[in-house]
C-alpha positions in Angstrom: -10.2 14.5 29.5 -11.4 13.6 26.1 -9.4 10.6 24.8 -9.6 12.1 21.3 -7.1 14.7 22.5 -4.6 11.9 22.8 -5.2 10.7 19.3 -4.9 14.3 18.1 -1.6 14.8 19.9 -0.1 11.6 18.5 -1.2 12.6 14.9 0.4 16.0 15.4 3.6 14.4 16.8 3.8 12.3 13.7 2.9 14.9 11.1 4.8 17.8 12.5 2.1 20.1 11.0 -1.2 21.3 12.3 -2.9 21.3 8.9 -1.8 17.8 8.0 -2.7 16.4 11.4 -6.2 18.0 11.3 -6.8 16.5 7.9 -5.8 13.1 9.1 -8.2 13.5 12.1 -10.9 14.7 9.7 -11.6 18.0 11.6 -11.0 21.6 10.9 -7.6 23.1 11.8 -9.2 25.5 14.2 -11.0 22.7 16.1 -7.9 20.6 16.1 -5.8 23.5 17.5 -8.4 24.0 20.3 -8.2 20.3 21.2 -4.4 20.4 21.5 -4.7 23.5 23.7 -7.4 21.8 25.8 -5.0 18.8 26.4 -2.2 21.2 27.3 -4.4 23.0 29.8 -5.6 19.7 31.3 -1.9 18.5 31.7 -0.7 22.0 32.8 2.3 21.9 30.4 3.1 23.1 26.9 3.5 20.1 24.6 4.4 21.8 21.3 6.8 24.5 20.1 4.5 26.4 17.7 7.1 28.8 16.3 9.0 26.2 14.2 8.3 24.6 10.9 7.8 21.7 11.2 6.6 22.0 14.7 8.6 20.3 17.4 7.5 18.8 20.7 8.7 20.3 23.9 10.6 18.1 26.4 7.3 17.6 28.2 5.7 16.8 24.8 8.4 14.2 24.1 7.8 12.5 27.4 4.1 12.6 27.0 4.2 11.0 23.6 5.1 7.7 25.0 2.6 8.1 27.8 -0.2 8.9 25.3 0.5 5.7 23.3 0.6 3.6 26.5 -2.7 5.1 27.7 -4.5 4.5 24.4 -3.1 1.0 24.2 -4.4 0.2 27.7 -7.8 1.6 26.8 -7.9 -0.4 23.6 -7.0 -3.6 25.4 -9.6 -3.0 28.1 -12.4 -2.2 25.6 -11.5 -5.3 23.6 -11.6 -7.4 26.8 -15.1 -6.3 27.7 -16.6 -5.9 24.2 -15.1 -8.5 21.9 -18.4 -8.9 20.1 -19.4 -5.2 20.2 -16.3 -3.4 18.9 -16.9 0.2 17.6 -14.4 1.2 14.9 -13.0 4.6 15.6 -9.3 4.8 14.6 -8.6 5.6 10.9 -5.4 4.3 9.5 -4.1 5.5 6.1 -3.1 2.7 3.8 -1.6 3.4 0.4 -1.6 0.7 -2.1 -1.4 0.1 -5.9 -4.5 -0.5 -8.0 -3.8 -4.2 -8.4 -3.3 -4.8 -4.6 -6.5 -2.9 -3.8 -8.5 -4.8 -6.4 -7.3 -8.4 -5.8 -5.5 -8.8 -2.5 -6.4 -6.2 0.1 -10.0 -7.4 1.1 -9.1 -10.9 2.4 -6.0 -9.5 4.2 -8.0 -6.7 5.9 -10.6 -9.2 7.1 -7.8 -10.9 9.0 -5.8 -7.9 10.1 -8.9 -6.1 11.5 -10.2 -8.8 13.8 -10.8 -7.4 17.3 -9.4 -4.0 16.5 -11.1 -0.6 16.3 -9.5 0.3 12.9 -11.1 1.9 9.9 -9.1 1.5 6.7 -8.7 4.8 4.7 -7.3 3.6 1.4 -5.1 5.7 -0.9 -5.0 4.1 -4.3 -2.6 4.9 -7.2 0.1 3.4 -9.4 3.2 2.1 -7.6 5.2 5.2 -8.2 2.5 7.5 -6.9 1.8 5.6 -3.7 5.5 5.1 -2.9 6.1 8.9 -3.4 3.0 9.7 -1.2 4.3 7.3 1.5 7.7 8.9 1.5 6.2 12.4 1.9 4.0 11.2 4.8 0.5 11.0 3.5 0.0 7.3 4.6 0.8 5.1 7.6 1.4 1.9 5.7 2.3 1.2 2.1 1.6 -2.1 0.3 2.9 -2.7 -3.2 4.8 -5.1 -5.4 8.6 -5.2 -5.4 11.0 -7.0 -7.8 14.7 -7.6 -7.4 15.5 -6.1 -10.8 13.9 -2.7 -9.9 14.1 -1.9 -6.2 11.6 0.4 -4.5 13.5 3.5 -3.5 12.7 3.9 0.2 15.3 4.7 2.8 15.6 1.6 5.0 17.1 3.7 7.8 13.6 5.2 8.5 11.3 2.4 7.3 10.7 -1.2 8.1 9.1 -3.8 5.7 7.3 -7.1 5.9 6.9 -9.5 2.9 3.2 -10.5 2.7 3.5 -13.0 -0.2 5.1 -13.8 -3.5 3.7 -14.3 -7.0 4.9 -13.9 -10.7 4.3 -11.5 -13.5 3.1 -13.8 -16.2 2.7 -13.5 -20.0 -0.9 -14.3 -21.0 -3.0 -14.5 -24.1 -6.8 -14.9 -24.8 -8.3 -18.3 -24.5 -9.4 -18.2 -28.1 -6.0 -17.0 -29.4 -5.4 -20.4 -31.1 -2.3 -21.2 -29.1 -1.8 -23.9 -26.5 0.1 -22.6 -23.4 3.0 -24.8 -22.7 3.2 -26.1 -26.3 3.1 -22.9 -28.2 4.5 -22.1 -31.6 7.5 -19.9 -30.7 7.5 -18.1 -34.0 3.8 -17.2 -33.6 4.4 -16.1 -30.1 7.3 -13.9 -31.1 5.2 -12.1 -33.7 2.1 -11.4 -31.6 1.0 -7.8 -30.8 2.2 -6.7 -27.4 0.0 -5.2 -24.7 2.4 -3.3 -22.5 2.5 -1.1 -19.4 3.0 2.6 -19.8 6.6 3.8 -20.0 7.5 5.1 -16.5 5.1 2.8 -14.7 6.7 0.3 -12.3 5.6 -2.8 -14.2 6.7 -1.0 -17.4 10.2 -0.8 -16.0 10.1 -4.4 -14.9 9.1 -5.6 -18.4 11.8 -3.5 -20.1 14.4 -5.2 -17.9 12.8 -8.6 -18.4 12.7 -8.4 -22.2 16.3 -6.9 -22.4 17.6 -9.9 -20.4 15.4 -12.7 -21.8 17.0 -15.2 -24.2 13.8 -15.1 -26.1 13.4 -12.1 -28.4 9.9 -10.8 -28.9 9.4 -9.2 -32.2 5.8 -8.1 -31.8 4.8 -4.5 -32.0 3.6 -2.6 -29.0 -0.1 -1.9 -29.8 -1.6 -0.8 -26.4 -0.2 0.7 -23.2 -1.8 1.0 -19.8 -0.6 1.3 -16.2 -3.3 -0.8 -14.7 -3.2 -4.6 -14.7 -7.0 -5.1 -14.9 -7.0 -3.0 -18.1 -4.2 -5.0 -19.5 -6.1 -8.2 -18.7 -9.2 -6.8 -20.4 -7.3 -6.1 -23.6 -5.7 -9.6 -23.5 -9.1 -11.2 -23.0 -10.4 -9.5 -26.2 -7.7 -11.1 -28.2 -5.7 -7.9 -28.8 -2.3 -9.4 -28.1 0.1 -10.8 -25.6 0.4 -9.1 -22.2 1.6 -9.6 -18.7 -0.4 -9.6 -15.4 0.3 -10.7 -11.9 -1.0 -14.1 -10.8 -3.6 -12.6 -8.6 -5.2 -11.1 -11.7 -5.0 -14.3 -13.7 -6.7 -16.2 -10.9 -9.5 -13.6 -10.5 -12.8 -13.1 -12.4 -10.9 -10.7 -14.7 -8.6 -13.5 -15.7 -11.3 -16.0 -16.7 -10.9 -15.4 -20.4 -7.1 -15.4 -20.5 -4.5 -18.1 -20.0 -0.8 -18.1 -19.1 1.8 -18.8 -21.6 4.2 -21.4 -20.2 7.4 -19.6 -21.1 9.7 -19.3 -17.9 12.0 -16.9 -19.7 9.2 -14.4 -19.9 8.1 -14.6 -16.3 9.3 -12.5 -13.4 9.2 -13.1 -9.6 7.4 -10.5 -7.5 7.0 -9.9 -3.8 4.1 -8.1 -2.1 5.6 -6.0 0.6 4.1 -3.8 3.4 6.2 -0.8 4.6 5.8 1.5 7.6 7.9 4.0 9.5 10.4 2.7 12.1 9.5 5.5 14.5 6.8 8.0 15.2 4.0 5.8 13.9 0.5 6.7 14.7 -1.3 4.7 17.4 -3.6 3.2 14.7 -0.5 2.3 12.6 1.0 0.5 15.6 -2.1 -1.6 15.9 -2.2 -2.4 12.2 1.5 -3.3 12.0 1.2 -5.7 14.8 -1.7 -7.4 13.0 0.3 -7.5 9.7 3.5 -9.0 11.2 1.6 -11.5 13.4 
């Protein structure tokens, strides 16, 4: 038996669709179907009801799903034991994340999560609304994004589990040469500065709308530029085009070297960085990754 058949079967069990599962496994649908048939012939049972949409596993298929995971887990542990220094990545895991997470946080986390595992990260990058929507529809194994109390991420907790990876703040910033001293600023001058904002409809855009509506400090500046990407907002701030907000990870990166935070607590917002995955029917690769994340 080819162990790839087990990975194919688990992908099909999760996706419920031959086309999506074949895409995840990076092979043609015809080749994928042949491999599932080969597994069924090897076992001598039918694993899948093919006449339903989405497809459903037969009773034998449901029993074998747990066995397949156990077999692959045992094989992974055995290979890790004998080849700690010669691991050969072979299991792609789909990770959806926002632009800012991908740019400033993911690399050091992945270097820790991927120690002694055979995982390959296949990253799906977009704005927060896009990656949340994609995760809900099943195009990724794990979702990583920011979350704030004032604007919850709309994911059904009955089917999804989450893990907080860290916290930071969304901070107002200005250019270093803006002629203001953070922490001792002229409030009148601050209130009249041009505003670099996030696009209406973007997640950070919604957060800032809530923040400014509730803040005791009224900003009278005009909105001059909009973007949905924090590194673009940081670039505009650095060129002295106005006051804008970026997460701390941007401020502390090379993109933040020419901007400084304004010490105005009323204009700051707490953020969490959260990972999400399905409670049930995770892929084998997703199980490995989730253990690394939560440990």
